[in-house]
C-alpha positions as CSV (number, residue, x, y, z in Angstrom):
1,M,2.6,7.6,32.9
2,T,0.9,4.2,33.6
3,K,3.0,1.0,34.1
4,T,4.8,-0.3,31.2
5,E,3.0,-3.3,29.4
6,H,5.5,-5.8,27.9
7,V,5.0,-8.3,25.1
8,N,7.4,-10.3,23.1
9,V,6.1,-8.9,19.7
10,L,4.5,-5.5,19.2
11,I,2.7,-5.1,15.9
12,I,1.9,-1.6,14.7
13,G,-1.2,-1.2,12.6
14,A,-4.4,-3.2,12.5
15,G,-4.7,-3.0,8.6
16,I,-4.4,-6.0,6.4
17,S,-0.7,-6.4,7.1
18,G,-1.0,-6.2,10.9
19,I,-3.9,-8.7,11.2
20,G,-2.3,-11.0,8.8
21,A,1.0,-10.8,10.9
22,A,-1.0,-11.5,14.1
23,H,-2.5,-14.7,12.6
24,H,1.0,-15.9,11.7
25,F,2.6,-15.2,14.9
26,K,-0.3,-16.9,16.7
27,E,-0.1,-19.8,14.6
28,Q,3.8,-20.3,14.0
29,C,5.0,-18.7,17.4
30,P,2.3,-19.8,19.9
31,Q,4.7,-19.2,22.9
32,K,5.2,-15.7,22.1
33,S,2.9,-12.9,23.5
34,F,1.9,-10.0,21.2
35,L,-0.2,-6.9,20.8
36,I,-1.5,-4.7,17.9
37,L,-1.3,-0.9,18.5
38,E,-3.7,0.9,16.2
39,S,-4.1,4.6,16.0
40,K,-7.7,4.6,14.7
41,D,-10.7,3.4,16.5
42,T,-11.3,0.5,14.3
43,H,-9.4,-2.1,12.2
44,G,-8.8,-1.8,8.4
45,G,-5.9,0.5,7.9
46,T,-6.4,2.1,4.4
47,W,-9.8,0.6,4.2
48,A,-10.9,2.6,7.2
49,T,-9.0,5.8,6.1
50,H,-10.3,6.2,2.7
51,T,-14.2,6.6,2.7
52,Y,-14.6,8.3,-0.9
53,P,-17.4,7.1,-3.1
54,G,-16.6,3.7,-4.7
55,I,-13.4,3.0,-2.8
56,R,-12.3,-0.3,-4.0
57,S,-9.4,-2.7,-4.3
58,D,-7.4,-2.3,-7.6
59,S,-6.0,-5.8,-7.1
60,D,-8.1,-9.0,-7.1
61,L,-8.9,-10.3,-3.7
62,Y,-8.0,-13.8,-4.5
63,T,-4.2,-12.6,-4.4
64,F,-4.8,-9.5,-2.2
65,G,-6.6,-11.6,0.3
66,Y,-4.8,-14.0,2.7
67,R,-3.6,-17.4,1.7
68,F,-5.2,-18.8,4.9
69,K,-8.6,-17.1,4.4
70,P,-10.6,-18.0,1.2
71,W,-12.3,-15.0,-0.6
72,T,-15.7,-15.8,-1.9
73,G,-16.8,-12.5,-3.5
74,A,-16.1,-10.7,-6.7
75,P,-12.5,-10.3,-7.5
76,I,-12.5,-6.4,-7.1
77,A,-14.3,-5.5,-4.0
78,D,-15.6,-2.4,-2.2
79,G,-13.7,-1.1,0.7
80,H,-16.3,-2.1,3.3
81,L,-16.3,-5.6,2.1
82,I,-12.4,-5.8,2.6
83,N,-12.9,-4.4,5.9
84,D,-15.5,-6.9,6.8
85,Y,-13.0,-9.7,5.5
86,I,-10.3,-8.4,7.8
87,G,-12.8,-8.3,10.6
88,E,-13.7,-12.0,10.0
89,V,-10.1,-12.9,10.5
90,I,-10.0,-11.0,13.8
91,K,-13.1,-12.9,14.8
92,D,-12.0,-16.3,13.7
93,D,-8.7,-15.9,15.3
94,G,-9.6,-14.3,18.4
95,L,-7.5,-11.3,17.9
96,E,-9.7,-8.5,19.4
97,S,-8.3,-8.9,22.9
98,H,-4.8,-8.4,21.4
99,I,-5.6,-5.0,19.8
100,R,-5.4,-1.7,21.4
101,Y,-7.3,0.9,19.3
102,G,-6.7,4.7,19.6
103,H,-3.0,4.2,20.3
104,E,-0.7,6.2,18.3
105,V,3.0,5.3,18.4
106,I,5.2,8.4,19.0
107,K,8.7,7.1,19.7
108,A,10.5,3.9,20.0
109,S,13.9,3.4,21.8
110,W,16.2,0.4,22.0
111,S,18.6,-0.3,24.8
112,D,21.4,-2.8,24.6
113,A,21.3,-2.9,28.4
114,T,17.8,-4.1,28.7
115,Q,17.5,-5.7,25.1
116,V,14.0,-4.4,24.6
117,W,12.3,-1.7,22.7
118,T,10.5,1.0,24.9
119,V,7.6,2.4,22.8
120,I,5.9,5.8,23.9
121,V,2.3,5.8,22.7
122,N,-0.3,8.6,22.8
123,R,-3.6,7.1,24.1
124,L,-6.1,9.2,21.9
125,D,-9.2,8.6,24.0
126,T,-7.5,10.1,27.3
127,N,-4.8,12.1,25.5
128,E,-2.3,10.5,28.0
129,E,1.2,9.0,27.1
130,V,1.5,5.3,28.0
131,E,4.5,3.0,27.6
132,F,4.9,-0.5,26.1
133,S,8.0,-2.5,25.8
134,C,8.8,-5.5,23.5
135,N,11.5,-7.8,22.4
136,F,10.5,-7.4,18.7
137,F,9.0,-4.3,16.9
138,F,7.1,-5.0,13.8
139,W,6.0,-2.0,11.7
140,T,2.9,-2.9,9.6
141,G,1.3,0.5,9.4
142,G,1.9,1.1,5.7
143,Y,4.3,3.5,3.9
144,Y,2.4,6.8,3.5
145,D,1.0,9.6,5.7
146,H,-2.5,8.4,6.7
147,K,-3.4,12.0,8.1
148,Q,-2.9,14.1,5.0
149,G,-2.8,13.4,1.2
150,Y,-0.5,15.0,-1.3
151,T,-1.9,18.3,-3.0
152,P,0.5,20.2,-5.1
153,E,1.0,24.0,-4.3
154,W,-0.6,25.2,-7.6
155,P,-0.6,29.0,-8.1
156,G,-3.8,30.8,-7.0
157,L,-5.1,27.7,-5.0
158,D,-6.4,30.1,-2.3
159,R,-8.4,32.1,-4.9
160,F,-10.8,29.3,-5.8
161,E,-14.3,30.2,-4.3
162,G,-15.5,26.6,-4.5
163,T,-14.8,23.4,-2.5
164,I,-11.4,21.6,-2.7
165,V,-11.3,18.0,-1.5
166,H,-8.7,15.4,-1.1
167,P,-10.1,11.8,-1.4
168,Q,-8.1,10.8,1.6
169,T,-9.9,13.3,3.8
170,W,-13.4,12.9,2.1
171,P,-16.1,15.0,4.0
172,D,-19.3,13.0,5.1
173,D,-21.5,15.9,4.2
174,L,-20.1,16.7,0.7
175,D,-23.0,17.1,-1.7
176,L,-22.2,16.9,-5.5
177,S,-25.8,17.2,-6.6
178,G,-25.9,19.3,-9.7
179,K,-22.4,20.5,-9.3
180,K,-19.7,20.9,-11.9
181,V,-16.7,18.7,-10.6
182,V,-13.1,18.4,-11.7
183,V,-11.1,15.5,-10.6
184,I,-7.3,16.1,-10.9
185,G,-5.5,12.9,-11.4
186,S,-5.5,9.8,-13.6
187,G,-4.8,6.9,-11.3
188,A,-6.8,4.3,-9.6
189,T,-8.5,6.8,-7.3
190,A,-9.6,9.0,-10.1
191,A,-10.9,6.0,-12.1
192,T,-12.8,5.0,-9.1
193,L,-14.3,8.2,-8.2
194,I,-15.5,9.4,-11.5
195,P,-18.0,6.6,-12.4
196,N,-19.3,6.6,-8.8
197,I,-20.1,10.4,-8.7
198,A,-21.0,10.9,-12.4
199,D,-24.8,10.4,-11.9
200,D,-24.9,12.8,-9.1
201,C,-22.9,15.7,-10.7
202,A,-24.0,18.2,-13.4
203,H,-20.7,17.0,-15.1
204,V,-17.3,15.6,-14.0
205,T,-14.0,16.1,-15.9
206,M,-10.9,14.1,-15.3
207,L,-8.0,16.5,-15.6
208,Q,-4.7,14.6,-16.0
209,R,-1.3,15.9,-16.8
210,S,-0.4,12.5,-18.4
211,P,-2.3,9.4,-19.2
212,T,-2.3,6.2,-17.0
213,Y,-2.5,2.6,-18.3
214,F,-5.9,1.0,-17.7
215,W,-7.2,-2.5,-18.1
216,T,-10.6,-3.8,-17.7
217,G,-12.8,-7.0,-17.6
218,E,-15.9,-8.2,-15.9
219,N,-15.8,-8.2,-12.3
220,R,-15.9,-11.9,-12.0
221,N,-13.5,-14.9,-12.2
222,E,-14.6,-17.5,-14.8
223,L,-12.4,-20.3,-13.2
224,A,-13.7,-19.7,-9.7
225,D,-17.3,-19.7,-10.9
226,R,-16.6,-23.0,-12.8
227,L,-14.9,-24.6,-9.6
228,R,-17.8,-23.5,-7.5
229,M,-20.4,-25.1,-9.8
230,L,-18.4,-28.3,-9.2
231,K,-19.1,-28.0,-5.4
232,L,-15.4,-27.8,-4.6
233,P,-14.4,-26.5,-1.2
234,E,-13.8,-22.7,-0.9
235,E,-10.2,-23.3,0.2
236,W,-9.5,-25.3,-3.1
237,V,-11.2,-22.6,-5.2
238,H,-9.2,-19.9,-3.4
239,E,-5.9,-21.5,-3.7
240,T,-6.4,-22.7,-7.5
241,V,-7.7,-19.3,-8.6
242,R,-4.8,-17.5,-6.8
243,R,-2.3,-19.7,-8.5
244,D,-3.9,-19.2,-11.9
245,L,-4.0,-15.4,-11.5
246,L,-0.5,-15.2,-10.4
247,H,0.6,-17.3,-13.3
248,T,-1.1,-14.9,-15.6
249,A,0.1,-12.0,-14.0
250,K,3.7,-13.2,-14.1
251,E,3.5,-13.6,-17.9
252,I,2.1,-10.1,-18.3
253,Q,4.6,-8.5,-15.9
254,Y,7.6,-10.2,-17.5
255,T,6.4,-9.6,-21.1
256,A,5.9,-5.9,-20.2
257,A,9.6,-5.6,-19.3
258,E,10.9,-7.6,-22.2
259,Q,8.3,-6.4,-24.9
260,P,6.9,-3.2,-23.6
261,E,5.4,-2.0,-27.0
262,L,3.6,-5.5,-27.4
263,V,1.8,-5.1,-23.9
264,K,1.2,-1.4,-24.5
265,E,-0.5,-2.1,-27.8
266,E,-2.8,-5.0,-26.1
267,L,-3.8,-2.6,-23.3
268,L,-4.6,0.2,-25.7
269,K,-6.6,-2.3,-28.0
270,V,-9.0,-2.9,-25.1
271,V,-9.4,0.9,-24.4
272,R,-10.0,1.7,-28.1
273,G,-12.8,-0.8,-28.1
274,F,-14.6,1.3,-25.3
275,V,-13.9,4.8,-26.3
276,G,-12.5,4.7,-29.9
277,D,-9.4,5.6,-31.5
278,E,-9.4,9.4,-31.2
279,V,-10.1,9.5,-27.5
280,A,-7.8,6.6,-26.8
281,E,-4.7,8.3,-28.7
282,K,-5.4,11.6,-27.0
283,H,-6.1,10.5,-23.4
284,F,-4.9,6.9,-22.8
285,M,-1.4,6.9,-24.4
286,P,1.1,7.1,-21.3
287,S,4.7,7.9,-22.0
288,Y,6.2,5.2,-19.7
289,R,6.2,1.5,-20.1
290,P,3.6,-0.8,-18.7
291,W,4.1,-1.8,-15.1
292,Q,6.5,1.0,-14.4
293,Q,3.7,2.3,-12.4
294,R,0.7,0.2,-11.3
295,L,-2.0,-0.7,-13.8
296,A,-5.3,0.8,-12.7
297,F,-8.2,-1.8,-13.1
298,V,-11.5,-0.5,-14.2
299,P,-14.0,-3.4,-13.5
300,D,-16.8,-3.8,-16.1
301,G,-15.3,-0.7,-18.0
302,D,-17.2,1.6,-15.6
303,L,-14.9,4.6,-16.3
304,F,-15.2,4.2,-19.9
305,H,-19.0,3.9,-19.9
306,A,-19.1,7.2,-17.9
307,V,-17.1,9.0,-20.6
308,N,-19.2,7.4,-23.5
309,S,-22.5,8.5,-21.7
310,G,-21.4,12.2,-21.7
311,K,-21.6,12.5,-17.9
312,A,-17.8,12.6,-17.7
313,S,-15.1,13.9,-19.9
314,I,-11.4,13.8,-20.0
315,V,-8.9,16.7,-20.4
316,T,-5.2,16.2,-20.8
317,D,-3.4,19.4,-20.0
318,Q,-1.4,21.1,-17.3
319,I,-2.5,23.6,-14.7
320,E,-1.4,27.2,-15.3
321,A,-3.2,28.5,-12.3
322,F,-6.5,28.2,-10.1
323,T,-9.0,31.0,-10.5
324,E,-12.1,32.0,-8.6
325,K,-14.3,29.9,-10.7
326,G,-12.1,27.0,-11.5
327,I,-8.8,26.2,-13.4
328,M,-6.8,27.9,-16.1
329,L,-4.9,25.4,-18.1
330,K,-1.6,25.9,-19.9
331,S,-3.3,25.7,-23.2
332,G,-5.4,28.6,-22.4
333,E,-8.6,26.6,-21.8
334,A,-10.6,27.4,-18.6
335,L,-12.3,24.7,-16.6
336,E,-15.2,25.9,-14.5
337,A,-15.9,24.0,-11.2
338,D,-17.9,24.1,-8.2
339,V,-16.0,21.3,-6.6
340,I,-12.3,20.4,-7.3
341,I,-11.1,16.9,-6.1
342,T,-7.4,16.6,-5.9
343,A,-6.9,12.9,-6.5
344,T,-3.2,13.6,-6.6
345,G,-1.8,10.7,-4.4
346,F,-0.2,10.6,-1.0
347,N,2.9,11.6,0.9
348,L,5.4,8.7,1.4
349,L,6.2,8.4,4.9
350,A,8.6,5.6,6.2
351,M,7.3,3.8,9.4
352,G,4.7,6.5,10.1
353,G,7.2,9.2,11.2
354,V,7.9,7.5,14.4
355,G,11.0,8.6,16.2
356,F,13.6,5.9,16.5
357,E,16.6,5.8,18.9
358,V,19.2,3.2,19.5
359,N,21.2,3.6,22.9
360,G,20.0,7.1,23.2
361,K,21.1,8.2,19.7
362,S,18.6,9.2,17.2
363,V,18.2,7.1,14.2
364,D,17.4,8.6,10.7
365,L,15.8,5.7,8.7
366,A,17.1,7.3,5.4
367,D,20.6,6.5,6.5
368,T,19.9,2.7,7.1
369,Y,20.1,-0.2,4.4
370,T,17.2,-2.5,3.9
371,Y,17.9,-6.1,4.7
372,R,16.0,-7.9,2.0
373,G,13.3,-5.4,2.4
374,I,12.4,-6.6,5.9
375,L,15.0,-5.6,8.6
376,L,17.1,-2.6,8.7
377,S,20.8,-2.2,9.2
378,G,22.0,-1.3,12.7
379,L,18.4,-1.7,14.2
380,P,18.2,-4.6,16.6
381,N,15.0,-6.7,16.6
382,L,13.0,-4.5,14.3
383,A,11.2,-5.3,11.1
384,M,9.0,-3.4,8.6
385,M,6.2,-4.6,6.2
386,F,6.6,-3.3,2.8
387,G,4.5,-5.3,0.2
388,Y,4.6,-5.8,-3.4
389,L,3.6,-3.0,-5.8
390,R,3.1,-5.0,-8.9
391,T,1.8,-8.2,-7.4
392,S,-0.8,-7.8,-4.7
393,W,0.6,-6.2,-1.4
394,T,-0.7,-9.0,0.6
395,M,1.2,-11.6,-1.3
396,R,4.4,-10.4,0.7
397,V,2.6,-10.2,4.1
398,D,2.4,-14.1,4.1
399,L,6.0,-14.5,3.0
400,V,7.6,-11.8,5.3
401,C,5.6,-13.2,8.4
402,D,6.8,-16.7,7.6
403,Y,10.3,-15.3,7.5
404,L,10.0,-13.4,10.9
405,C,8.3,-16.4,12.6
406,R,11.3,-18.6,11.4
407,L,13.8,-16.0,12.4
408,I,12.3,-15.5,16.0
409,N,12.0,-19.4,16.5
410,H,15.7,-19.6,15.4
411,M,16.7,-17.1,17.8
412,D,15.2,-19.2,20.6
413,K,17.0,-22.2,19.4
414,K,20.2,-20.4,19.5
415,G,19.4,-18.8,22.9
416,A,19.8,-15.5,21.3
417,K,17.7,-12.4,22.7
418,V,18.8,-10.0,19.8
419,V,19.5,-10.0,16.2
420,T,21.0,-7.1,14.3
421,P,21.6,-6.8,10.6
422,T,25.1,-5.4,10.3
423,L,27.1,-4.0,7.6
424,R,30.3,-6.2,6.8
425,E,33.6,-4.1,6.2
426,Q,33.1,-4.8,2.3
427,D,29.5,-3.2,2.6
428,R,30.4,0.1,4.3
429,N,31.1,2.0,1.1
430,M,27.9,0.7,-0.8
431,P,26.1,3.2,-2.7
432,K,22.9,4.4,-1.2
433,N,20.4,3.6,-4.0
434,R,16.6,4.1,-3.9
435,W,14.4,1.5,-2.1
436,I,13.2,0.7,-5.6
437,S,14.9,2.0,-8.6
438,E,13.3,4.5,-10.9
439,Q,13.6,1.9,-13.8
440,E,11.5,-0.5,-11.8
441,F,8.9,1.8,-10.4
442,N,8.5,5.4,-10.8
443,P,5.2,7.0,-9.6
444,G,5.2,10.6,-8.4
445,Y,4.6,9.7,-4.8
446,F,7.8,7.6,-4.9
447,N,9.7,10.2,-7.0
448,R,8.8,13.0,-4.6
449,R,10.0,11.6,-1.2
450,H,12.1,8.4,-2.1
451,H,15.0,10.1,-0.2
452,L,13.1,9.7,3.1
453,M,13.1,5.9,2.7
454,P,15.8,3.3,3.9
455,K,18.2,2.6,1.1
456,S,19.0,-0.4,-1.0
457,G,22.8,-1.4,-1.6
458,D,24.2,-2.9,-4.6
459,R,24.5,-6.5,-3.3
460,E,22.7,-9.1,-1.3
461,P,21.3,-8.9,1.3
462,W,21.0,-5.2,1.3
463,V,18.2,-5.0,-1.4
464,F,14.5,-5.1,-1.6
465,S,13.1,-7.3,-4.4
466,P,9.9,-6.0,-5.8
467,D,9.4,-9.3,-7.6
468,Y,7.0,-11.9,-5.9
469,Y,8.0,-14.6,-8.5
470,T,11.7,-14.5,-7.3
471,E,11.0,-14.0,-3.7
472,K,8.6,-16.8,-3.2
473,D,11.4,-19.2,-3.8
474,Q,14.1,-17.2,-1.9
475,L,12.5,-16.0,1.3
476,P,11.7,-19.5,2.7
477,N,15.3,-20.5,2.1
478,F,17.4,-17.6,3.1
479,D,20.1,-18.6,5.4
480,L,19.3,-17.4,9.1
481,D,23.0,-17.5,10.0
482,D,24.6,-15.5,7.3
483,D,27.4,-13.4,8.3
484,T,25.4,-10.1,8.2
485,L,22.9,-11.2,10.9
486,I,24.6,-10.7,14.2
487,Y,23.0,-12.6,17.1
488,T,23.6,-11.5,20.8
489,R,22.7,-13.9,23.9
């Protein structure tokens, strides 16, 4: 093993969270050294992993983008444009020398004796183990398994004679020309794929077990267009549009919680305008309230246009079994297919499945409590990035990184080397609740594997707040000397 390389802060993941974190550490903690370890051979995270046709954001880039980097394109952007945007931040901030590509973290061990994390990494280009150490470990690598998506174990799956593809591992050589294609799923991935492959296929069918809420509009922002006509600086345009979108989203989110039927009717009214009452009632009437799962945005109504054109169709039913030629449904209907695309989501995976130890003892993350959705109980000098699921993910990147920079600078002022979130006596019998309650957020990927995630308690600070509009005022003002943060010199 080569000589250990030491830095003050080790950031894991060069996606939109990790690059945002690097910007903030460089700006707010200039005295601290840092490195980013990235398992892939390029930056981008999700936007490098997913290469299926039409891959795009389902959040507008004025809020999904960083507060410090104006977005100048269409609100909903293709994956390669988002990757380019992240690359511009790397170039603007001179971060390339701080990134180690092809470095996959295997294990991280904390020692009270040395007061550092020792991190074992597989260097993928040479297949050798290398070692890093750091004072502070920051996971920004997302919350799902980047190597394998989720595919249910349907009966007869191995009988199908055609091709089965998961969008997360899209093959470069897949040819859909003249093929009958079935896309299983009804979320943002399916809604993106279908209009982007419909012209190539003989026909594409979206097979859904249950409907999803969709909303649509032109892929432009009228306020941004007007502000640009006035020749305002892009920084002003970005911030103004960002605030306007967040204000509107807040009204929709809160109304969805308080008057779900009203919001449901408004969403369905738009869908009916595209596909008519009969199709809307049959295929676009979800059983859950709006925003219990993410709203899937359909820019310029492209999914609806594909359905109206006859190139795509929707079937709402359940799978009985796979057959040699396709899928047999519970209703008795058979769907023939040459290619089946399982847009069935991903596998939740807390902190990439990295093995953690503290003083030689293995740590099960599912036994820890979250400290405000950032730190974890009993784990010294460690933070994880988990963004918002209703508001754009990146809105929390800026807030959390501000908090961590404030925390690290506070430790320096106190002369402390270590900070450990620690349960008080009155906290030790807290219930181990889901990271996010099912009432707040209940998509399938969370319901399947929420037990693997750190837990929320029933009191502050042992909870994760999924609400940006509350946290934006709270996070900058949280007391860094509260009695659950134990500092060690």
